[in-house]
Z-matrix of the N, CA and C atoms (Angstrom, degrees):
N
C 1 1.431
C 2 1.529 1 111.50
N 3 1.308 2 117.26 1 -35.77
C 4 1.467 3 120.40 2 -176.30
C 5 1.529 4 112.15 3 -60.33
N 6 1.342 5 120.28 4 -44.02
C 7 1.463 6 118.58 5 177.50
C 8 1.538 7 113.30 6 -59.66
N 9 1.313 8 117.15 7 -35.33
C 10 1.471 9 120.73 8 178.07
C 11 1.523 10 110.24 9 -68.31
N 12 1.336 11 116.15 10 -40.89
C 13 1.458 12 119.71 11 177.77
C 14 1.526 13 111.09 12 -65.60
N 15 1.319 14 116.81 13 -34.41
C 16 1.469 15 120.91 14 176.34
C 17 1.520 16 110.14 15 -63.06
N 18 1.346 17 117.00 16 -41.88
C 19 1.477 18 120.40 17 177.22
C 20 1.518 19 110.68 18 -62.35
N 21 1.341 20 116.18 19 -40.50
C 22 1.462 21 119.66 20 178.20
C 23 1.525 22 110.52 21 -63.73
N 24 1.323 23 116.55 22 -43.91
C 25 1.456 24 120.66 23 178.91
C 26 1.531 25 110.68 24 -62.72
N 27 1.327 26 116.92 25 -40.79
C 28 1.465 27 121.01 26 177.85
C 29 1.525 28 112.15 27 -64.17
N 30 1.342 29 116.23 28 -24.35
C 31 1.466 30 121.37 29 178.46
C 32 1.529 31 110.96 30 -91.06
N 33 1.344 32 116.34 31 16.15
C 34 1.466 33 123.60 32 179.03
C 35 1.530 34 113.53 33 65.06
N 36 1.325 35 116.63 34 27.90
C 37 1.464 36 121.78 35 174.54
C 38 1.521 37 107.16 36 -94.29
N 39 1.320 38 115.94 37 128.74
C 40 1.453 39 120.90 38 179.84
C 41 1.527 40 109.42 39 -67.23
N 42 1.315 41 116.90 40 127.56
C 43 1.459 42 122.88 41 179.29
C 44 1.526 43 108.08 42 -111.58
N 45 1.336 44 115.91 43 126.55
C 46 1.455 45 121.97 44 177.11
C 47 1.523 46 107.28 45 -125.33
N 48 1.323 47 117.06 46 129.99
C 49 1.471 48 123.69 47 -179.47
C 50 1.533 49 108.71 48 -93.11
N 51 1.351 50 116.22 49 116.92
C 52 1.463 51 120.94 50 -177.18
C 53 1.525 52 110.68 51 -114.83
N 54 1.300 53 116.94 52 126.59
C 55 1.458 54 129.12 53 169.76
C 56 1.524 55 115.69 54 74.31
N 57 1.301 56 121.81 55 -59.22
C 58 1.469 57 122.32 56 178.15
C 59 1.515 58 108.80 57 -97.41
N 60 1.313 59 115.92 58 109.95
C 61 1.466 60 120.31 59 -175.41
C 62 1.521 61 111.31 60 -63.66
N 63 1.325 62 115.89 61 132.32
C 64 1.462 63 121.71 62 174.27
C 65 1.516 64 109.02 63 -68.44
N 66 1.307 65 116.72 64 152.32
C 67 1.454 66 120.89 65 178.15
C 68 1.532 67 109.40 66 -64.46
N 69 1.348 68 116.81 67 115.98
C 70 1.474 69 118.40 68 179.67
C 71 1.533 70 112.16 69 -62.04
N 72 1.334 71 116.21 70 -37.18
C 73 1.462 72 119.87 71 -178.19
C 74 1.531 73 111.22 72 -65.07
N 75 1.344 74 116.27 73 -48.80
C 76 1.462 75 119.67 74 -178.37
C 77 1.526 76 110.62 75 -69.00
N 78 1.329 77 116.96 76 -36.00
C 79 1.465 78 120.59 77 177.60
C 80 1.526 79 110.25 78 -59.67
N 81 1.353 80 116.16 79 -46.42
C 82 1.478 81 119.80 80 178.03
C 83 1.520 82 110.70 81 -62.20
N 84 1.336 83 115.21 82 -41.81
C 85 1.468 84 120.11 83 -177.16
C 86 1.529 85 111.97 84 -58.66
N 87 1.341 86 116.99 85 -40.07
C 88 1.466 87 119.66 86 -179.07
C 89 1.526 88 112.75 87 -92.67
N 90 1.353 89 116.58 88 -2.45
C 91 1.456 90 120.02 89 176.95
C 92 1.519 91 114.71 90 87.12
N 93 1.323 92 117.54 91 18.05
C 94 1.461 93 121.08 92 175.65
C 95 1.520 94 107.18 93 -85.32
N 96 1.326 95 116.16 94 102.35
C 97 1.463 96 121.37 95 -172.61
C 98 1.520 97 111.40 96 -124.35
N 99 1.322 98 115.85 97 155.24
C 100 1.459 99 121.07 98 174.40
C 101 1.518 100 114.62 99 70.82
N 102 1.313 101 117.64 100 28.63
C 103 1.466 102 121.02 101 -179.93
C 104 1.526 103 108.66 102 -90.81
N 105 1.324 104 117.21 103 117.06
C 106 1.466 105 118.72 104 179.17
C 107 1.532 106 110.89 105 -69.39
N 108 1.344 107 115.52 106 147.30
C 109 1.466 108 121.98 107 179.44
C 110 1.512 109 108.55 108 -115.67
N 111 1.332 110 116.33 109 129.75
C 112 1.460 111 122.69 110 179.32
C 113 1.522 112 108.06 111 -124.30
N 114 1.318 113 115.87 112 130.50
C 115 1.456 114 119.53 113 177.94
C 116 1.512 115 109.73 114 -158.09
N 117 1.309 116 115.29 115 -178.28
C 118 1.454 117 122.89 116 174.68
C 119 1.518 118 107.27 117 -118.72
N 120 1.300 119 116.74 118 173.69
C 121 1.458 120 120.57 119 174.50
C 122 1.524 121 106.43 120 -87.47
N 123 1.330 122 116.14 121 88.52
C 124 1.458 123 121.64 122 -175.06
C 125 1.521 124 112.60 123 -58.16
N 126 1.318 125 117.54 124 -39.56
C 127 1.463 126 120.00 125 -179.08
C 128 1.530 127 110.75 126 -65.63
N 129 1.324 128 117.05 127 -50.23
C 130 1.466 129 120.88 128 -177.72
C 131 1.527 130 111.46 129 -65.73
N 132 1.319 131 117.28 130 -41.66
C 133 1.461 132 120.31 131 -178.77
C 134 1.524 133 111.84 132 -67.31
N 135 1.337 134 117.05 133 -40.60
C 136 1.467 135 119.86 134 177.69
C 137 1.515 136 110.45 135 -68.80
N 138 1.323 137 116.80 136 -40.59
C 139 1.459 138 120.72 137 176.63
C 140 1.529 139 109.78 138 -55.32
N 141 1.329 140 117.10 139 -48.94
C 142 1.466 141 121.08 140 -177.61
C 143 1.529 142 111.13 141 -62.72
N 144 1.321 143 117.13 142 -42.57
C 145 1.466 144 120.48 143 -179.27
C 146 1.528 145 111.33 144 -66.05
N 147 1.325 146 117.22 145 -47.06
C 148 1.466 147 121.10 146 -178.34
C 149 1.533 148 110.24 147 -68.68
N 150 1.302 149 117.37 148 -37.90
C 151 1.472 150 120.46 149 177.79
C 152 1.518 151 110.08 150 -62.34
N 153 1.311 152 116.92 151 -40.87
C 154 1.463 153 121.23 152 178.88
C 155 1.526 154 111.22 153 -61.95
N 156 1.318 155 116.38 154 -44.70
C 157 1.466 156 120.69 155 179.77
C 158 1.523 157 111.00 156 -70.30
N 159 1.319 158 116.91 157 -44.88
C 160 1.472 159 120.27 158 -174.62
C 161 1.526 160 112.76 159 -73.90
N 162 1.317 161 117.97 160 -17.33
C 163 1.468 162 120.68 161 179.35
C 164 1.527 163 111.70 162 -61.14
N 165 1.320 164 117.24 163 -27.15
C 166 1.461 165 121.08 164 -179.50
C 167 1.515 166 114.03 165 -84.61
N 168 1.312 167 118.06 166 -1.15
C 169 1.468 168 121.16 167 -179.47
C 170 1.524 169 108.35 168 -84.23
N 171 1.348 170 115.76 169 115.01
C 172 1.462 171 119.38 170 -176.10
C 173 1.527 172 113.39 171 -123.24
N 174 1.323 173 116.72 172 15.39
C 175 1.467 174 120.69 173 174.00
C 176 1.521 175 107.55 174 -142.58
N 177 1.316 176 117.89 175 160.10
C 178 1.469 177 119.95 176 -177.68
C 179 1.534 178 112.33 177 -51.86
N 180 1.307 179 114.70 178 126.80
C 181 1.454 180 122.17 179 -174.55
C 182 1.520 181 109.45 180 -144.56
N 183 1.321 182 115.99 181 142.93
C 184 1.459 183 120.15 182 172.92
C 185 1.519 184 108.55 183 -98.79
N 186 1.298 185 116.04 184 151.02
C 187 1.463 186 121.55 185 179.62
C 188 1.520 187 109.66 186 -130.06
N 189 1.308 188 115.73 187 150.76
C 190 1.466 189 121.46 188 175.15
C 191 1.525 190 108.05 189 -131.96
N 192 1.297 191 115.81 190 144.50
C 193 1.468 192 121.89 191 177.00
C 194 1.518 193 107.17 192 -114.32
N 195 1.319 194 116.40 193 123.96
C 196 1.460 195 120.30 194 173.92
C 197 1.523 196 106.03 195 -90.53
N 198 1.309 197 114.82 196 112.54
C 199 1.461 198 120.35 197 -174.18
C 200 1.519 199 113.07 198 -77.23
N 201 1.311 200 114.07 199 158.39
C 202 1.453 201 121.01 200 168.25
C 203 1.524 202 108.36 201 -85.08
N 204 1.271 203 117.23 202 -152.64
C 205 1.469 204 122.06 203 -177.85
C 206 1.527 205 108.92 204 -72.00
N 207 1.332 206 116.67 205 116.09
C 208 1.464 207 120.01 206 179.95
C 209 1.519 208 110.39 207 -59.68
N 210 1.311 209 114.04 208 133.89
C 211 1.458 210 119.96 209 179.75
C 212 1.514 211 113.06 210 93.77
N 213 1.339 212 118.57 211 -21.07
C 214 1.468 213 120.55 212 176.54
C 215 1.527 214 107.25 213 -71.41
N 216 1.307 215 116.27 214 132.40
C 217 1.469 216 120.68 215 -174.25
C 218 1.521 217 112.11 216 -55.55
N 219 1.335 218 117.97 217 -44.24
C 220 1.464 219 118.61 218 -177.51
C 221 1.524 220 111.25 219 -66.82
N 222 1.317 221 118.11 220 -37.60
C 223 1.467 222 121.30 221 178.85
C 224 1.524 223 110.96 222 -67.25
N 225 1.317 224 117.19 223 -41.62
C 226 1.463 225 120.74 224 179.05
C 227 1.531 226 110.60 225 -65.87
N 228 1.338 227 117.33 226 -40.16
C 229 1.465 228 120.76 227 177.84
C 230 1.524 229 110.70 228 -63.65
N 231 1.337 230 117.26 229 -42.92
C 232 1.463 231 120.77 230 179.25
C 233 1.523 232 110.80 231 -64.23
N 234 1.329 233 117.08 232 -42.52
C 235 1.461 234 120.72 233 179.18
C 236 1.529 235 110.10 234 -61.53
N 237 1.333 236 116.51 235 -44.90
C 238 1.468 237 121.10 236 -179.50
C 239 1.539 238 110.20 237 -61.36
N 240 1.320 239 117.61 238 -43.90
C 241 1.467 240 121.21 239 179.05
C 242 1.520 241 112.10 240 -62.70
N 243 1.333 242 116.39 241 -42.07
C 244 1.464 243 120.62 242 179.63
C 245 1.523 244 110.90 243 -65.24
N 246 1.318 245 116.36 244 -45.74
C 247 1.468 246 120.09 245 -179.28
C 248 1.527 247 111.50 246 -62.58
N 249 1.326 248 117.13 247 -39.48
C 250 1.468 249 120.77 248 177.93
C 251 1.527 250 110.89 249 -61.82
N 252 1.322 251 116.66 250 -45.59
C 253 1.463 252 120.55 251 -178.75
C 254 1.529 253 111.30 252 -67.12
N 255 1.316 254 117.55 253 -42.73
C 256 1.460 255 120.55 254 -179.45
C 257 1.528 256 111.07 255 -64.45
N 258 1.314 257 116.46 256 -35.74
C 259 1.464 258 120.86 257 -178.46
C 260 1.530 259 112.34 258 -66.63
N 261 1.322 260 117.76 259 -19.87
C 262 1.459 261 121.14 260 -178.58
C 263 1.525 262 113.07 261 -76.75
N 264 1.326 263 117.23 262 -18.39
C 265 1.456 264 120.12 263 -179.12
C 266 1.527 265 108.95 264 -103.54
N 267 1.326 266 118.22 265 111.08
C 268 1.464 267 120.38 266 -177.08
C 269 1.529 268 113.59 267 -65.68
N 270 1.323 269 117.81 268 -14.36
C 271 1.467 270 120.97 269 177.92
C 272 1.533 271 111.82 270 -78.36
N 273 1.314 272 116.64 271 -16.35
C 274 1.462 273 120.41 272 -179.29
C 275 1.514 274 108.14 273 -97.38
N 276 1.308 275 115.70 274 122.71
C 277 1.468 276 120.58 275 -178.05
C 278 1.521 277 109.17 276 -130.35
N 279 1.301 278 114.59 277 160.15
C 280 1.463 279 120.00 278 174.09
C 281 1.507 280 114.01 279 62.68
N 282 1.328 281 117.85 280 43.70
C 283 1.461 282 120.01 281 177.43
C 284 1.518 283 108.65 282 -63.06
N 285 1.316 284 116.25 283 105.97
C 286 1.465 285 121.52 284 -176.68
C 287 1.522 286 110.06 285 -97.76
N 288 1.310 287 114.09 286 154.47
C 289 1.454 288 120.77 287 177.19
C 290 1.513 289 108.76 288 -108.95
N 291 1.316 290 116.27 289 140.60
C 292 1.465 291 121.17 290 178.13
C 293 1.516 292 108.31 291 -137.42
N 294 1.311 293 115.86 292 138.71
C 295 1.467 294 120.13 293 175.56
C 296 1.511 295 109.41 294 -78.85
N 297 1.331 296 117.41 295 148.18
C 298 1.463 297 119.15 296 176.84
C 299 1.523 298 111.14 297 -68.04
N 300 1.311 299 115.87 298 155.02
C 301 1.457 300 120.63 299 175.37
C 302 1.513 301 108.12 300 -73.05
N 303 1.320 302 116.46 301 133.04
C 304 1.462 303 120.39 302 -178.78
C 305 1.516 304 110.33 303 -91.28
N 306 1.318 305 115.78 304 144.42
C 307 1.459 306 118.93 305 175.68
C 308 1.521 307 108.82 306 -80.30
N 309 1.329 308 118.87 307 172.63
C 310 1.481 309 120.44 308 -176.36
C 311 1.528 310 114.27 309 -59.89
N 312 1.324 311 116.48 310 -17.59
C 313 1.477 312 119.45 311 -179.67
C 314 1.511 313 112.13 312 -91.39
N 315 1.354 314 116.90 313 5.15
C 316 1.458 315 120.45 314 175.81
C 317 1.507 316 114.14 315 81.25
N 318 1.323 317 117.92 316 12.88
C 319 1.463 318 121.24 317 177.76
C 320 1.509 319 108.92 318 -116.37
N 321 1.336 320 115.96 319 147.76
C 322 1.470 321 118.82 320 178.83
C 323 1.504 322 110.21 321 -83.77
């Protein structure tokens, strides 16, 4: 994706990086510079959302997390936030992780 974004930047098209940070090393290598990055605190926001939902669990319950793309920074941050929130409620046990179902094109 970075080489394509470099072509766009060379064509005077404004490039903005949203949510999944581009590799700074590879961006520098191909000359893609000055690209602003916009995101949220995925870990804190997911923690708050899951904590809000799990606060109402008052009997033994199992939970499952459907993950995003493993290794993607935003997915890992969301997973970490969810696991932290679930761990705070002793009624929630066995927080399992599951990969999303992929479509025929290999994307979730």
